[in-house]
C-alpha angles and dihedrals in degrees: 000000000000091000092050092049093051092044090052092049091049092055093042100041097153090052091048091051092046090052093046092052090076090062097040097096092227100326113150121238094264094053092043089052090051091049092049088051090060091063104024107059143106092276093056089046092060106023099164128202094322091055092047091053089047093054091048090051092047091056093044093049092046090055094044091051093048095248092125125031098230141015113276116216110227113220127186125201116222 
């Protein structure tokens, strides 16, 4: 699902920026576009083993710090 979301945003960049503007806390469109580019790019589309481990750690840390009520199994589609 993450891959599909990023792929969609890459092919619909203006829509992704428009959506992100509501969360930008006053950032203008150019800065919002730059911010979106940090998280919506070819690297985040294919994040490899390092990215997979990072997502697993994110979910583990979130649970251990009480940010989520239960462990979330991270699954990756081939």
